[in-house]
Backbone as CSV, one residue per row, in Angstrom:
resi,resn,N_x,N_y,N_z,CA_x,CA_y,CA_z,C_x,C_y,C_z
1,UNK,0.951,-1.125,-0.106,0.068,-0.262,-0.014,0.818,1.174,-0.148
2,UNK,0.635,2.281,-0.861,1.460,3.533,-0.862,1.271,4.378,0.275
3,UNK,2.272,5.186,0.686,2.113,5.900,1.594,1.369,7.065,1.474
4,UNK,0.836,7.903,2.438,-0.437,9.185,2.316,0.657,9.972,1.326
5,UNK,1.757,10.191,1.595,2.213,11.562,0.386,2.099,10.769,-1.042
6,UNK,2.732,9.504,-1.576,2.729,9.048,-2.742,1.073,9.051,-3.117
7,UNK,-0.003,8.508,-2.328,-1.486,8.700,-2.752,-1.992,10.015,-3.025
8,UNK,-0.957,11.113,-2.286,-1.406,12.373,-2.705,-0.981,12.865,-4.035
9,UNK,0.247,12.506,-4.392,0.754,13.104,-5.616,0.174,12.274,-6.431
10,UNK,-0.073,10.848,-6.146,-0.828,10.291,-7.527,-2.417,10.815,-7.645
11,UNK,-2.793,11.118,-6.565,-4.357,11.852,-6.511,-4.187,13.180,-7.392
12,UNK,-3.130,13.839,-7.076,-3.159,15.209,-7.871,-2.560,15.040,-9.488
13,UNK,-2.058,13.800,-9.631,-1.458,13.401,-10.942,-2.774,12.928,-11.838
14,UNK,-3.424,12.173,-11.076,-4.594,11.808,-11.755,-5.834,12.809,-11.841
15,UNK,-6.010,14.015,-11.244,-6.681,14.798,-11.173,-6.421,15.766,-12.153
16,UNK,-5.044,16.315,-12.511,-4.428,16.974,-13.516,-4.518,16.323,-14.929
17,UNK,-4.582,15.021,-14.970,-4.669,14.231,-16.109,-6.104,14.320,-16.463
18,UNK,-7.043,14.182,-15.931,-8.645,14.108,-15.991,-9.066,15.437,-16.490
19,UNK,-8.215,16.545,-15.878,-9.053,17.605,-15.997,-7.659,18.436,-16.658
20,UNK,-7.318,18.694,-17.835,-6.327,19.308,-18.160,-6.750,20.666,-18.696
21,UNK,-8.088,20.889,-18.727,-8.625,21.912,-19.583,-8.770,23.287,-18.619
22,UNK,-8.082,23.332,-17.361,-8.307,24.355,-16.419,-7.093,25.330,-17.060
23,UNK,-7.680,26.385,-17.662,-6.736,27.414,-18.004,-7.565,28.877,-17.609
24,UNK,-6.793,29.972,-18.041,-7.308,31.117,-17.928,-8.404,31.722,-19.009
25,UNK,-7.772,30.800,-20.100,-8.846,31.296,-21.387,-9.570,30.168,-21.398
26,UNK,-10.821,30.164,-21.928,-11.658,29.095,-21.896,-11.446,28.279,-23.654
27,UNK,-10.529,28.641,-24.401,-10.206,28.557,-25.417,-10.033,26.970,-25.800
28,UNK,-8.797,26.134,-24.449,-8.573,25.422,-24.652,-9.418,23.994,-24.034
29,UNK,-10.477,24.584,-23.404,-11.465,23.742,-23.021,-12.575,23.619,-24.112
30,UNK,-12.870,24.888,-24.902,-13.678,24.731,-25.852,-13.154,23.798,-26.729
31,UNK,-12.147,23.793,-27.128,-11.795,23.097,-28.248,-11.542,21.455,-27.786
32,UNK,-11.498,21.247,-26.432,-11.574,19.840,-26.224,-12.733,19.226,-25.921
33,UNK,-13.800,20.039,-25.581,-15.218,19.784,-25.489,-15.779,19.746,-27.182
34,UNK,-15.604,20.351,-28.037,-15.574,20.503,-29.351,-15.064,19.040,-30.001
35,UNK,-13.889,18.672,-29.832,-13.549,17.165,-30.155,-14.531,16.231,-29.474
36,UNK,-14.284,16.108,-28.210,-15.411,15.081,-27.631,-16.450,15.299,-28.027
37,UNK,-17.451,16.018,-28.525,-18.682,15.915,-29.073,-18.628,15.744,-30.541
38,UNK,-17.696,15.797,-31.131,-17.432,15.193,-32.437,-17.227,13.804,-32.634
39,UNK,-16.399,13.306,-31.271,-16.078,11.762,-31.275,-17.152,11.128,-30.970
40,UNK,-18.026,11.680,-29.838,-19.246,11.028,-29.440,-20.437,10.969,-30.302
41,UNK,-20.464,11.987,-31.669,-21.674,11.800,-32.663,-20.961,10.933,-33.504
42,UNK,-19.481,10.972,-33.864,-19.079,9.717,-34.848,-19.274,8.264,-34.396
43,UNK,-18.869,8.067,-32.940,-19.297,6.913,-32.594,-20.659,6.494,-32.308
44,UNK,-21.449,7.242,-32.031,-22.796,7.145,-32.193,-23.244,6.666,-33.357
45,UNK,-23.417,7.573,-34.342,-23.486,7.355,-35.568,-22.855,5.906,-36.327
46,UNK,-21.808,5.690,-36.058,-21.262,4.418,-36.632,-21.998,3.020,-35.656
47,UNK,-22.235,3.274,-34.482,-22.859,2.220,-33.808,-24.284,1.907,-34.001
48,UNK,-24.856,2.949,-34.260,-26.177,3.059,-34.853,-26.535,2.462,-36.243
49,UNK,-25.447,2.888,-37.212,-25.392,2.230,-38.520,-24.950,0.625,-38.498
50,UNK,-24.111,0.219,-37.520,-24.018,-1.297,-37.581,-25.074,-2.118,-36.884
51,UNK,-25.630,-1.646,-35.772,-26.794,-2.018,-35.311,-28.035,-2.251,-36.409
52,UNK,-28.141,-1.060,-37.046,-29.336,-1.550,-38.493,-28.551,-2.312,-39.124
53,UNK,-27.268,-2.599,-39.565,-26.942,-3.726,-40.291,-27.102,-5.129,-39.975
54,UNK,-26.739,-4.715,-38.782,-27.056,-6.443,-38.015,-28.427,-6.697,-37.948
55,UNK,-29.697,-5.851,-37.578,-30.919,-6.048,-37.629,-31.388,-6.659,-39.042
56,UNK,-30.505,-6.190,-39.944,-31.017,-6.272,-41.689,-30.392,-7.801,-41.935
57,UNK,-29.434,-8.054,-41.497,-28.960,-9.239,-41.656,-29.703,-10.316,-41.049
58,UNK,-29.974,-10.003,-39.807,-30.802,-11.151,-38.861,-32.362,-11.132,-39.852
59,UNK,-32.574,-10.346,-40.157,-34.076,-10.265,-41.114,-33.850,-10.899,-42.286
60,UNK,-32.920,-10.833,-43.063,-33.100,-11.726,-44.002,-32.280,-13.043,-43.898
61,UNK,-31.517,-13.557,-43.103,-31.300,-14.869,-42.409,-32.593,-15.484,-42.348
62,UNK,-33.372,-14.975,-41.271,-34.859,-15.160,-41.129,-35.587,-15.616,-42.099
63,UNK,-35.352,-14.685,-43.230,-36.061,-15.100,-44.588,-35.881,-16.105,-45.150
64,UNK,-34.451,-16.818,-45.384,-33.802,-17.397,-45.884,-33.983,-18.720,-45.244
65,UNK,-34.192,-19.097,-44.033,-34.249,-20.026,-43.247,-35.851,-20.617,-43.435
66,UNK,-36.792,-19.594,-43.431,-38.046,-19.815,-43.712,-38.423,-20.112,-44.700
67,UNK,-37.807,-19.925,-45.909,-37.713,-20.260,-47.246,-37.602,-21.908,-47.269
68,UNK,-36.113,-21.794,-46.656,-35.671,-23.369,-46.855,-36.735,-24.681,-46.204
69,UNK,-37.093,-23.912,-45.002,-38.101,-24.858,-44.329,-39.385,-24.752,-45.003
70,UNK,-39.741,-23.959,-45.754,-41.137,-23.812,-46.241,-41.423,-24.908,-47.662
71,UNK,-39.836,-25.382,-48.142,-40.176,-25.967,-49.242,-40.869,-27.203,-49.000
72,UNK,-40.559,-27.926,-48.029,-41.090,-29.148,-47.783,-42.780,-28.895,-47.501
73,UNK,-43.219,-28.157,-47.213,-44.644,-27.674,-46.903,-45.033,-26.543,-47.653
74,UNK,-45.772,-27.043,-48.927,-46.053,-26.477,-49.812,-47.160,-25.074,-49.551
75,UNK,-48.068,-25.454,-48.682,-49.355,-24.523,-48.414,-48.255,-23.501,-47.276
76,UNK,-47.384,-24.085,-46.491,-46.907,-23.096,-45.792,-46.051,-22.019,-46.485
77,UNK,-44.987,-22.336,-47.627,-44.477,-21.956,-48.432,-45.071,-20.882,-49.328
78,UNK,-46.359,-21.179,-49.952,-47.117,-20.327,-50.705,-47.840,-19.553,-49.736
79,UNK,-48.026,-19.664,-48.243,-48.511,-18.815,-47.777,-47.429,-17.363,-47.566
80,UNK,-46.508,-17.757,-47.101,-45.292,-16.762,-46.815,-45.004,-16.114,-48.081
81,UNK,-44.862,-16.753,-49.333,-44.324,-15.857,-50.310,-45.344,-15.018,-50.918
82,UNK,-46.966,-15.334,-51.088,-47.968,-14.255,-51.061,-47.855,-13.237,-50.363
83,UNK,-47.412,-13.421,-49.096,-47.284,-12.573,-47.842,-46.505,-11.347,-48.244
84,UNK,-45.162,-11.939,-48.917,-44.229,-10.931,-48.838,-44.132,-10.131,-50.468
85,UNK,-45.522,-10.546,-51.116,-45.403,-9.687,-52.554,-45.659,-8.436,-52.353
């Protein structure tokens, strides 16, 4: 276990690394917030795009599975194929 002095220095270092934006001018803080919001928007858009793609793939896979299973049962196959038209 580190001593109290080491913990205090580590705490000050962690605080300084977490909040490097404190300055007399707000320009540094504004630039970092702008970059962070851009990154957040980019990651969110990418995540939503991938989630949509995953849903589309799952839907197409389920359609293929139902068509394969429907070949043995022509009434089932006809019902589903007419529904999808």
